[in-house]
N, CA, C and O atoms as a GROMACS GRO file, in nm:
protein
  480
    1MET      N    1  -5.000  13.406  21.038
    1MET     CA    2  -4.845  13.423  20.978
    1MET      C    3  -4.877  13.450  20.830
    1MET      O    4  -4.986  13.423  20.781
    2PHE      N    5  -4.780  13.503  20.763
    2PHE     CA    6  -4.774  13.473  20.614
    2PHE      C    7  -4.674  13.390  20.540
    2PHE      O    8  -4.552  13.400  20.556
    3PRO      N    9  -4.737  13.303  20.452
    3PRO     CA   10  -4.735  13.181  20.391
    3PRO      C   11  -4.549  13.186  20.358
    3PRO      O   12  -4.471  13.279  20.378
    4LYS      N   13  -4.529  13.078  20.315
    4LYS     CA   14  -4.406  13.010  20.317
    4LYS      C   15  -4.360  13.074  20.157
    4LYS      O   16  -4.254  13.134  20.139
    5THR      N   17  -4.452  13.051  20.060
    5THR     CA   18  -4.477  13.074  19.858
    5THR      C   19  -4.602  13.144  19.862
    5THR      O   20  -4.676  13.176  19.956
    6GLY      N   21  -4.610  13.162  19.732
    6GLY     CA   22  -4.680  13.216  19.658
    6GLY      C   23  -4.701  13.365  19.673
    6GLY      O   24  -4.583  13.399  19.660
    7ASN      N   25  -4.756  13.458  19.688
    7ASN     CA   26  -4.801  13.564  19.653
    7ASN      C   27  -4.934  13.658  19.774
    7ASN      O   28  -4.964  13.777  19.784
    8ASN      N   29  -4.978  13.545  19.840
    8ASN     CA   30  -5.091  13.549  19.908
    8ASN      C   31  -5.014  13.654  20.033
    8ASN      O   32  -4.924  13.591  20.089
    9PHE      N   33  -5.027  13.760  20.072
    9PHE     CA   34  -5.009  13.836  20.203
    9PHE      C   35  -5.148  13.885  20.321
    9PHE      O   36  -5.257  13.927  20.282
   10PRO      N   37  -5.118  13.869  20.437
   10PRO     CA   38  -5.185  13.891  20.486
   10PRO      C   39  -5.282  13.992  20.528
   10PRO      O   40  -5.225  14.068  20.607
   11ASN      N   41  -5.410  14.028  20.508
   11ASN     CA   42  -5.513  14.133  20.537
   11ASN      C   43  -5.541  14.212  20.621
   11ASN      O   44  -5.625  14.214  20.711
   12ILE      N   45  -5.389  14.348  20.551
   12ILE     CA   46  -5.433  14.414  20.666
   12ILE      C   47  -5.523  14.534  20.656
   12ILE      O   48  -5.558  14.561  20.541
   13SER      N   49  -5.575  14.625  20.768
   13SER     CA   50  -5.684  14.672  20.718
   13SER      C   51  -5.639  14.829  20.711
   13SER      O   52  -5.523  14.847  20.748
   14GLY      N   53  -5.688  14.910  20.683
   14GLY     CA   54  -5.661  15.088  20.661
   14GLY      C   55  -5.565  15.129  20.805
   14GLY      O   56  -5.480  15.217  20.815
   15ASN      N   57  -5.620  15.020  20.920
   15ASN     CA   58  -5.569  15.072  21.057
   15ASN      C   59  -5.442  15.044  21.079
   15ASN      O   60  -5.386  15.093  21.177
   16ALA      N   61  -5.367  14.950  20.980
   16ALA     CA   62  -5.255  14.921  21.022
   16ALA      C   63  -5.178  15.021  21.078
   16ALA      O   64  -5.171  15.131  21.023
   17ASN      N   65  -5.105  14.991  21.205
   17ASN     CA   66  -4.991  15.070  21.300
   17ASN      C   67  -4.858  15.001  21.237
   17ASN      O   68  -4.834  14.899  21.173
   18ALA      N   69  -4.767  15.132  21.301
   18ALA     CA   70  -4.663  15.065  21.260
   18ALA      C   71  -4.595  14.946  21.286
   18ALA      O   72  -4.534  14.879  21.203
   19ASP      N   73  -4.610  14.919  21.413
   19ASP     CA   74  -4.548  14.782  21.370
   19ASP      C   75  -4.594  14.655  21.290
   19ASP      O   76  -4.532  14.556  21.251
   20GLU      N   77  -4.738  14.698  21.278
   20GLU     CA   78  -4.784  14.550  21.141
   20GLU      C   79  -4.684  14.631  21.024
   20GLU      O   80  -4.571  14.581  21.024
   21PHE      N   81  -4.696  14.712  20.953
   21PHE     CA   82  -4.636  14.756  20.871
   21PHE      C   83  -4.466  14.660  20.869
   21PHE      O   84  -4.438  14.569  20.790
   22ALA      N   85  -4.389  14.708  20.965
   22ALA     CA   86  -4.295  14.674  20.966
   22ALA      C   87  -4.296  14.540  20.948
   22ALA      O   88  -4.210  14.477  20.886
   23ILE      N   89  -4.401  14.490  21.006
   23ILE     CA   90  -4.378  14.324  21.037
   23ILE      C   91  -4.424  14.282  20.849
   23ILE      O   92  -4.386  14.187  20.780
   24THR      N   93  -4.485  14.359  20.826
   24THR     CA   94  -4.543  14.279  20.642
   24THR      C   95  -4.454  14.343  20.543
   24THR      O   96  -4.461  14.289  20.433
   25ILE      N   97  -4.365  14.452  20.552
   25ILE     CA   98  -4.272  14.456  20.494
   25ILE      C   99  -4.192  14.361  20.454
   25ILE      O  100  -4.189  14.313  20.340
   26GLY      N  101  -4.107  14.324  20.571
   26GLY     CA  102  -4.003  14.218  20.619
   26GLY      C  103  -4.084  14.089  20.590
   26GLY      O  104  -3.994  14.008  20.566
   27GLN      N  105  -4.159  14.047  20.582
   27GLN     CA  106  -4.231  13.889  20.616
   27GLN      C  107  -4.239  13.905  20.394
   27GLN      O  108  -4.239  13.806  20.321
   28ALA      N  109  -4.243  14.003  20.361
   28ALA     CA  110  -4.263  14.019  20.184
   28ALA      C  111  -4.119  14.018  20.148
   28ALA      O  112  -4.086  13.942  20.058
   29LEU      N  113  -4.006  14.109  20.219
   29LEU     CA  114  -3.932  14.040  20.193
   29LEU      C  115  -3.832  13.934  20.198
   29LEU      O  116  -3.762  13.914  20.100
   30LYS      N  117  -3.814  13.832  20.350
   30LYS     CA  118  -3.788  13.714  20.333
   30LYS      C  119  -3.905  13.673  20.219
   30LYS      O  120  -3.840  13.654  20.116
   31GLY      N  121  -4.033  13.652  20.192
   31GLY     CA  122  -4.076  13.560  20.094
   31GLY      C  123  -3.968  13.562  20.027
   31GLY      O  124  -3.885  13.475  20.054
   32GLU      N  125  -3.936  13.667  19.915
   32GLU     CA  126  -3.878  13.707  19.812
   32GLU      C  127  -3.695  13.676  19.853
   32GLU      O  128  -3.622  13.581  19.828
   33LEU      N  129  -3.686  13.730  19.884
   33LEU     CA  130  -3.533  13.692  19.899
   33LEU      C  131  -3.440  13.591  19.984
   33LEU      O  132  -3.323  13.560  19.964
   34GLY      N  133  -3.555  13.538  20.112
   34GLY     CA  134  -3.499  13.481  20.172
   34GLY      C  135  -3.429  13.560  20.347
   34GLY      O  136  -3.444  13.671  20.398
   35THR      N  137  -3.369  13.459  20.382
   35THR     CA  138  -3.297  13.547  20.516
   35THR      C  139  -3.162  13.555  20.520
   35THR      O  140  -3.111  13.630  20.603
   36SER      N  141  -3.088  13.488  20.439
   36SER     CA  142  -2.947  13.468  20.420
   36SER      C  143  -2.928  13.612  20.389
   36SER      O  144  -3.006  13.701  20.356
   37ARG      N  145  -2.734  13.604  20.420
   37ARG     CA  146  -2.675  13.781  20.373
   37ARG      C  147  -2.712  13.775  20.275
   37ARG      O  148  -2.810  13.725  20.327
   38LYS      N  149  -2.744  13.777  20.132
   38LYS     CA  150  -2.747  13.813  20.071
   38LYS      C  151  -2.881  13.928  19.998
   38LYS      O  152  -2.867  14.026  19.925
   39ALA      N  153  -3.007  13.865  20.055
   39ALA     CA  154  -3.073  13.900  20.147
   39ALA      C  155  -3.038  14.078  20.097
   39ALA      O  156  -3.045  14.156  20.002
   40ALA      N  157  -2.998  14.064  20.250
   40ALA     CA  158  -3.031  14.235  20.327
   40ALA      C  159  -2.880  14.336  20.191
   40ALA      O  160  -2.869  14.457  20.170
   41LYS      N  161  -2.782  14.199  20.120
   41LYS     CA  162  -2.722  14.287  20.035
   41LYS      C  163  -2.771  14.362  19.938
   41LYS      O  164  -2.730  14.471  19.900
   42SER      N  165  -2.916  14.260  19.877
   42SER     CA  166  -2.965  14.323  19.762
   42SER      C  167  -3.048  14.426  19.847
   42SER      O  168  -3.121  14.497  19.778
   43ILE      N  169  -3.051  14.441  19.932
   43ILE     CA  170  -3.181  14.556  19.956
   43ILE      C  171  -3.071  14.661  20.006
   43ILE      O  172  -3.099  14.778  19.981
   44MET      N  173  -2.976  14.641  20.060
   44MET     CA  174  -2.834  14.754  20.012
   44MET      C  175  -2.797  14.820  19.911
   44MET      O  176  -2.772  14.938  19.890
   45LYS      N  177  -2.796  14.679  19.820
   45LYS     CA  178  -2.780  14.756  19.673
   45LYS      C  179  -2.908  14.837  19.608
   45LYS      O  180  -2.910  14.958  19.588
   46TRP      N  181  -3.024  14.735  19.577
   46TRP     CA  182  -3.146  14.829  19.574
   46TRP      C  183  -3.199  15.006  19.667
   46TRP      O  184  -3.283  15.089  19.632
   47THR      N  185  -3.136  15.007  19.749
   47THR     CA  186  -3.217  15.163  19.863
   47THR      C  187  -3.088  15.218  19.892
   47THR      O  188  -3.095  15.335  19.928
   48GLY      N  189  -2.904  15.142  19.885
   48GLY     CA  190  -2.862  15.217  19.968
   48GLY      C  191  -2.834  15.278  20.089
   48GLY      O  192  -2.766  15.373  20.127
   49ALA      N  193  -2.918  15.182  20.145
   49ALA     CA  194  -2.937  15.230  20.320
   49ALA      C  195  -2.768  15.097  20.280
   49ALA      O  196  -2.703  15.033  20.197
   50SER      N  197  -2.792  15.155  20.487
   50SER     CA  198  -2.703  15.105  20.550
   50SER      C  199  -2.721  14.886  20.566
   50SER      O  200  -2.832  14.845  20.533
   51GLU      N  201  -2.639  14.798  20.603
   51GLU     CA  202  -2.657  14.724  20.648
   51GLU      C  203  -2.770  14.614  20.761
   51GLU      O  204  -2.825  14.504  20.758
   52ARG      N  205  -2.750  14.762  20.874
   52ARG     CA  206  -2.859  14.737  20.980
   52ARG      C  207  -2.990  14.806  20.937
   52ARG      O  208  -3.102  14.791  20.986
   53SER      N  209  -2.961  14.869  20.858
   53SER     CA  210  -3.136  14.878  20.833
   53SER      C  211  -3.197  14.839  20.730
   53SER      O  212  -3.314  14.855  20.696
   54ALA      N  213  -3.088  14.770  20.670
   54ALA     CA  214  -3.185  14.642  20.573
   54ALA      C  215  -3.210  14.522  20.683
   54ALA      O  216  -3.323  14.474  20.689
   55LYS      N  217  -3.102  14.472  20.775
   55LYS     CA  218  -3.154  14.368  20.800
   55LYS      C  219  -3.293  14.368  20.884
   55LYS      O  220  -3.376  14.278  20.887
   56ASN      N  221  -3.297  14.552  20.983
   56ASN     CA  222  -3.363  14.551  21.071
   56ASN      C  223  -3.570  14.514  20.982
   56ASN      O  224  -3.678  14.464  21.014
   57TRP      N  225  -3.487  14.599  20.838
   57TRP     CA  226  -3.628  14.598  20.788
   57TRP      C  227  -3.649  14.409  20.733
   57TRP      O  228  -3.763  14.381  20.697
   58LEU      N  229  -3.577  14.331  20.730
   58LEU     CA  230  -3.605  14.217  20.696
   58LEU      C  231  -3.659  14.098  20.824
   58LEU      O  232  -3.740  14.005  20.816
   59ALA      N  233  -3.581  14.145  20.933
   59ALA     CA  234  -3.641  14.131  21.033
   59ALA      C  235  -3.800  14.179  21.105
   59ALA      O  236  -3.831  14.156  21.221
   60GLY      N  237  -3.864  14.232  21.031
   60GLY     CA  238  -3.974  14.359  21.051
   60GLY      C  239  -3.935  14.441  21.186
   60GLY      O  240  -4.025  14.512  21.228
   61THR      N  241  -3.848  14.441  21.237
   61THR     CA  242  -3.877  14.517  21.350
   61THR      C  243  -3.853  14.703  21.347
   61THR      O  244  -3.866  14.794  21.429
   62HIS      N  245  -3.802  14.689  21.170
   62HIS     CA  246  -3.835  14.858  21.105
   62HIS      C  247  -3.833  14.856  21.068
   62HIS      O  248  -3.737  14.796  21.022
   63GLY      N  249  -3.947  14.930  20.958
   63GLY     CA  250  -3.978  14.944  20.800
   63GLY      C  251  -3.925  15.032  20.781
   63GLY      O  252  -3.897  15.115  20.867
   64PRO      N  253  -3.885  15.042  20.610
   64PRO     CA  254  -3.862  15.174  20.526
   64PRO      C  255  -3.966  15.241  20.529
   64PRO      O  256  -4.085  15.212  20.536
   65SER      N  257  -3.887  15.366  20.521
   65SER     CA  258  -3.996  15.480  20.472
   65SER      C  259  -3.945  15.558  20.385
   65SER      O  260  -3.832  15.545  20.338
   66GLY      N  261  -4.049  15.670  20.350
   66GLY     CA  262  -3.918  15.764  20.210
   66GLY      C  263  -3.931  15.734  20.100
   66GLY      O  264  -4.032  15.734  20.030
   67TRP      N  265  -3.774  15.692  20.068
   67TRP     CA  266  -3.768  15.696  19.924
   67TRP      C  267  -3.690  15.599  19.947
   67TRP      O  268  -3.670  15.550  19.836
   68HIS      N  269  -3.615  15.522  20.050
   68HIS     CA  270  -3.608  15.332  20.045
   68HIS      C  271  -3.720  15.267  20.030
   68HIS      O  272  -3.708  15.149  19.998
   69LEU      N  273  -3.858  15.322  20.049
   69LEU     CA  274  -3.976  15.256  20.026
   69LEU      C  275  -4.041  15.229  19.887
   69LEU      O  276  -4.116  15.146  19.836
   70ILE      N  277  -3.971  15.344  19.851
   70ILE     CA  278  -4.010  15.361  19.673
   70ILE      C  279  -3.915  15.297  19.638
   70ILE      O  280  -3.942  15.191  19.581
   71LEU      N  281  -3.825  15.319  19.650
   71LEU     CA  282  -3.679  15.261  19.616
   71LEU      C  283  -3.716  15.065  19.640
   71LEU      O  284  -3.750  14.995  19.545
   72LEU      N  285  -3.705  15.027  19.737
   72LEU     CA  286  -3.756  14.872  19.795
   72LEU      C  287  -3.893  14.869  19.678
   72LEU      O  288  -3.890  14.771  19.604
   73ALA      N  289  -3.969  14.932  19.662
   73ALA     CA  290  -4.083  14.867  19.542
   73ALA      C  291  -4.085  14.866  19.444
   73ALA      O  292  -4.158  14.799  19.370
   74ARG      N  293  -3.960  14.986  19.401
   74ARG     CA  294  -3.936  14.909  19.223
   74ARG      C  295  -3.878  14.797  19.216
   74ARG      O  296  -3.912  14.739  19.113
   75GLN      N  297  -3.806  14.740  19.276
   75GLN     CA  298  -3.741  14.598  19.283
   75GLN      C  299  -3.811  14.507  19.349
   75GLN      O  300  -3.752  14.400  19.358
   76SER      N  301  -3.937  14.513  19.409
   76SER     CA  302  -3.976  14.465  19.445
   76SER      C  303  -4.105  14.424  19.447
   76SER      O  304  -4.166  14.498  19.525
   77ASP      N  305  -4.185  14.335  19.395
   77ASP     CA  306  -4.349  14.373  19.269
   77ASP      C  307  -4.383  14.292  19.477
   77ASP      O  308  -4.485  14.336  19.530
   78SER      N  309  -4.298  14.192  19.559
   78SER     CA  310  -4.384  14.151  19.669
   78SER      C  311  -4.420  14.314  19.815
   78SER      O  312  -4.501  14.376  19.884
   79VAL      N  313  -4.305  14.300  19.781
   79VAL     CA  314  -4.302  14.529  19.856
   79VAL      C  315  -4.439  14.606  19.783
   79VAL      O  316  -4.550  14.635  19.828
   80MET      N  317  -4.372  14.624  19.640
   80MET     CA  318  -4.522  14.712  19.599
   80MET      C  319  -4.671  14.609  19.642
   80MET      O  320  -4.746  14.694  19.690
   81ALA      N  321  -4.708  14.542  19.645
   81ALA     CA  322  -4.827  14.455  19.679
   81ALA      C  323  -4.848  14.460  19.818
   81ALA      O  324  -4.919  14.361  19.832
   82VAL      N  325  -4.842  14.483  19.871
   82VAL     CA  326  -4.786  14.507  20.040
   82VAL      C  327  -4.810  14.686  20.072
   82VAL      O  328  -4.826  14.755  20.173
   83ILE      N  329  -4.803  14.708  19.935
   83ILE     CA  330  -4.796  14.913  19.996
   83ILE      C  331  -4.957  14.946  19.884
   83ILE      O  332  -5.007  15.056  19.859
   84LEU      N  333  -4.996  14.826  19.844
   84LEU     CA  334  -5.125  14.859  19.767
   84LEU      C  335  -5.210  14.812  19.836
   84LEU      O  336  -5.310  14.883  19.836
   85MET      N  337  -5.224  14.645  19.951
   85MET     CA  338  -5.281  14.642  20.041
   85MET      C  339  -5.308  14.706  20.142
   85MET      O  340  -5.407  14.714  20.214
   86MET      N  341  -5.181  14.762  20.139
   86MET     CA  342  -5.203  14.848  20.302
   86MET      C  343  -5.301  14.993  20.280
   86MET      O  344  -5.389  15.046  20.348
   87ALA      N  345  -5.232  15.027  20.138
   87ALA     CA  346  -5.331  15.171  20.078
   87ALA      C  347  -5.526  15.105  20.062
   87ALA      O  348  -5.624  15.177  20.046
   88GLY      N  349  -5.523  14.992  20.072
   88GLY     CA  350  -5.686  14.984  20.049
   88GLY      C  351  -5.690  15.015  19.857
   88GLY      O  352  -5.772  15.087  19.800
   89ARG      N  353  -5.591  14.945  19.800
   89ARG     CA  354  -5.609  14.926  19.646
   89ARG      C  355  -5.589  14.786  19.570
   89ARG      O  356  -5.550  14.767  19.455
   90GLU      N  357  -5.623  14.707  19.654
   90GLU     CA  358  -5.548  14.587  19.655
   90GLU      C  359  -5.613  14.488  19.458
   90GLU      O  360  -5.573  14.382  19.408
   91LEU      N  361  -5.723  14.594  19.406
   91LEU     CA  362  -5.749  14.605  19.216
   91LEU      C  363  -5.649  14.624  19.166
   91LEU      O  364  -5.644  14.538  19.078
   92ASN      N  365  -5.527  14.703  19.161
   92ASN     CA  366  -5.372  14.743  19.174
   92ASN      C  367  -5.302  14.599  19.145
   92ASN      O  368  -5.234  14.571  19.046
   93ILE      N  369  -5.336  14.510  19.258
   93ILE     CA  370  -5.256  14.402  19.252
   93ILE      C  371  -5.180  14.355  19.115
   93ILE      O  372  -5.068  14.344  19.065
   94SER      N  373  -5.357  14.331  19.081
   94SER     CA  374  -5.399  14.226  18.965
   94SER      C  375  -5.283  14.288  18.850
   94SER      O  376  -5.204  14.230  18.775
   95ALA      N  377  -5.326  14.479  18.882
   95ALA     CA  378  -5.205  14.488  18.731
   95ALA      C  379  -5.090  14.501  18.745
   95ALA      O  380  -5.028  14.476  18.641
   96LEU      N  381  -5.018  14.534  18.844
   96LEU     CA  382  -4.899  14.449  18.882
   96LEU      C  383  -4.892  14.344  18.805
   96LEU      O  384  -4.847  14.349  18.691
   97ALA      N  385  -4.949  14.210  18.875
   97ALA     CA  386  -4.866  14.105  18.829
   97ALA      C  387  -4.913  14.098  18.668
   97ALA      O  388  -4.836  14.038  18.594
   98LEU      N  389  -5.038  14.158  18.608
   98LEU     CA  390  -5.040  14.154  18.478
   98LEU      C  391  -4.888  14.208  18.426
   98LEU      O  392  -4.822  14.137  18.350
   99SER      N  393  -4.859  14.286  18.455
   99SER     CA  394  -4.697  14.345  18.438
   99SER      C  395  -4.611  14.282  18.381
   99SER      O  396  -4.568  14.268  18.267
  100ALA      N  397  -4.576  14.213  18.558
  100ALA     CA  398  -4.424  14.131  18.529
  100ALA      C  399  -4.487  14.055  18.452
  100ALA      O  400  -4.406  14.021  18.366
  101LEU      N  401  -4.594  14.004  18.430
  101LEU     CA  402  -4.586  13.830  18.365
  101LEU      C  403  -4.569  13.962  18.208
  101LEU      O  404  -4.463  13.935  18.152
  102ARG      N  405  -4.627  14.058  18.151
  102ARG     CA  406  -4.642  14.054  18.030
  102ARG      C  407  -4.437  14.104  18.033
  102ARG      O  408  -4.371  14.100  17.929
  103SER      N  409  -4.390  14.135  18.137
  103SER     CA  410  -4.251  14.167  18.121
  103SER      C  411  -4.191  13.969  18.082
  103SER      O  412  -4.122  13.942  17.983
  104ASP      N  413  -4.240  13.860  18.186
  104ASP     CA  414  -4.153  13.765  18.137
  104ASP      C  415  -4.208  13.748  18.043
  104ASP      O  416  -4.119  13.684  17.988
  105LEU      N  417  -4.303  13.753  17.955
  105LEU     CA  418  -4.380  13.688  17.860
  105LEU      C  419  -4.261  13.730  17.740
  105LEU      O  420  -4.205  13.666  17.651
  106MET      N  421  -4.254  13.902  17.798
  106MET     CA  422  -4.098  13.971  17.603
  106MET      C  423  -3.977  13.865  17.650
  106MET      O  424  -3.920  13.780  17.582
  107GLU      N  425  -3.952  13.908  17.817
  107GLU     CA  426  -3.788  13.799  17.790
  107GLU      C  427  -3.795  13.657  17.701
  107GLU      O  428  -3.708  13.611  17.627
  108ALA      N  429  -3.932  13.599  17.733
  108ALA     CA  430  -3.944  13.453  17.678
  108ALA      C  431  -3.960  13.501  17.500
  108ALA      O  432  -3.846  13.527  17.462
  109VAL      N  433  -4.000  13.509  17.455
  109VAL     CA  434  -4.012  13.562  17.354
  109VAL      C  435  -3.854  13.604  17.247
  109VAL      O  436  -3.804  13.554  17.146
  110GLU      N  437  -3.811  13.745  17.358
  110GLU     CA  438  -3.645  13.747  17.272
  110GLU      C  439  -3.538  13.603  17.290
  110GLU      O  440  -3.452  13.572  17.208
  111ALA      N  441  -3.570  13.527  17.422
  111ALA     CA  442  -3.497  13.439  17.364
  111ALA      C  443  -3.548  13.315  17.304
  111ALA      O  444  -3.462  13.229  17.288
  112ILE      N  445  -3.661  13.285  17.269
  112ILE     CA  446  -3.699  13.235  17.166
  112ILE      C  447  -3.630  13.314  17.038
  112ILE      O  448  -3.560  13.247  16.962
  113ASP      N  449  -3.646  13.418  17.020
  113ASP     CA  450  -3.586  13.469  16.894
  113ASP      C  451  -3.458  13.444  16.884
  113ASP      O  452  -3.418  13.393  16.779
  114GLU      N  453  -3.374  13.472  16.978
  114GLU     CA  454  -3.204  13.472  16.982
  114GLU      C  455  -3.190  13.280  16.975
  114GLU      O  456  -3.079  13.239  16.943
  115ALA      N  457  -3.251  13.222  16.991
  115ALA     CA  458  -3.233  13.052  16.986
  115ALA      C  459  -3.248  13.086  16.856
  115ALA      O  460  -3.145  13.121  16.797
  116ILE      N  461  -3.365  13.086  16.786
  116ILE     CA  462  -3.374  13.057  16.666
  116ILE      C  463  -3.254  13.119  16.540
  116ILE      O  464  -3.226  13.067  16.432
  117LYS      N  465  -3.202  13.243  16.599
  117LYS     CA  466  -3.090  13.311  16.532
  117LYS      C  467  -2.985  13.187  16.563
  117LYS      O  468  -2.984  13.082  16.499
  118SER      N  469  -2.929  13.206  16.633
  118SER     CA  470  -2.820  13.109  16.656
  118SER      C  471  -2.820  12.971  16.660
  118SER      O  472  -2.740  12.908  16.729
  119SER      N  473  -2.957  12.885  16.545
  119SER     CA  474  -2.959  12.749  16.528
  119SER      C  475  -2.944  12.800  16.388
  119SER      O  476  -2.894  12.709  16.322
  120SER      N  477  -2.966  12.906  16.314
  120SER     CA  478  -3.063  12.930  16.158
  120SER      C  479  -2.802  12.890  16.085
  120SER      O  480  -2.770  12.891  15.966
   0.00000   0.00000   0.00000
């Protein structure tokens, strides 16, 4: 089963089938967005997909393909990590985490700079 917290994903071999792919993508999306209607709306906004498609992806009954998969990976670090794991590129996941950490750090620095400016 997919853990409820954290960024640990099931170890999927290079022989994963379409069902495993759909389930794993669904688990990654649920882990990041939850299962509410808002989660489906976020996916729809990110990809331009229909509500039915977004709900199917969340449920793990169908997986996104092609352009929709790329659009999801642009917005979701969890989906990107799953793609890298399924492609056997686990080493690239640490680079993805570092990139996200750098982005968060830059946002924090900007917030500190704004706080300093406003207090002067």
